[in-house]
N, C-alpha and C positions, 0 to 999 in steps of 0.2 A: 624603494626596496620592496615593500609589501609583506604580506604574511607568507610563511612557508606553507606548502601544501600539506594537508592533513589526510592521511589514508588510514581508515579504520577497518581492520580485518573482521571485527565482530559485527559490523552493521553494513548493509549494502542497500542501495536505492532500489525500491521495488519497480520503479519505472524504467531505469536504464541499466541497473545492475552494478553501477559504479561504487567503489569504496571510498571515493573522494567526498565525504560528507562531514558536516560540522554540527555540533549541538546548537539548538536555536530555541531555547525556552522550554517551559514545562507547563503547558496548559492543563488544568485539572489533574495535576500530579503525574502526568504521563510525558516522558521525554519526547521532544519534537526535534527533528533533524532537517537540515537543508542540504540538498545535493548540489555540489559545486559544478558538476558537469551539465546537468539538465535544468537546474534551477527550481526543482520541485521540492515541496515540503512533505514530510511524512512522519508518522509516529513509529518509533522503534519497536514498541512492544505490541503493536496492533496485529490482531489476527485479521487478515484481509477478507477471509470468507468464513462466515458463521455456519455454513452448511456444507456437506460433502459435495465433491465434484459431481458424483452420480445424481444426487438430488437436484442440483442446479441445472444439469443438462436435461433432466426429465421435465423440470418446470419450464425451461425454454422450449422444449419440444411441444409441450402442451399448449403454450402460448402461440407458437408458430402454427399450430393446427386450429387456432381460432377460439380456444377456451379462454374465458374471462379470468382476470387476475383474482377476483374473489373466489371463483371456483377452484383455481389452482391452489390458493392458500388453504 
């Protein structure tokens, strides 16, 4: 028989966007999920980017123009 599929409307996989995710532990007090469609693990409360999109694009542009990582930081 197996388990019935679980679809969570409040959590979606950042990799594939699926809502077919299950809880899978709590490392360091943060809820961890497993996507049943793509098989990837992710943290539900994680902010994936600590800096704004504009700042990240500027840093990538500087790196592409040959500036060192230390100079960019």
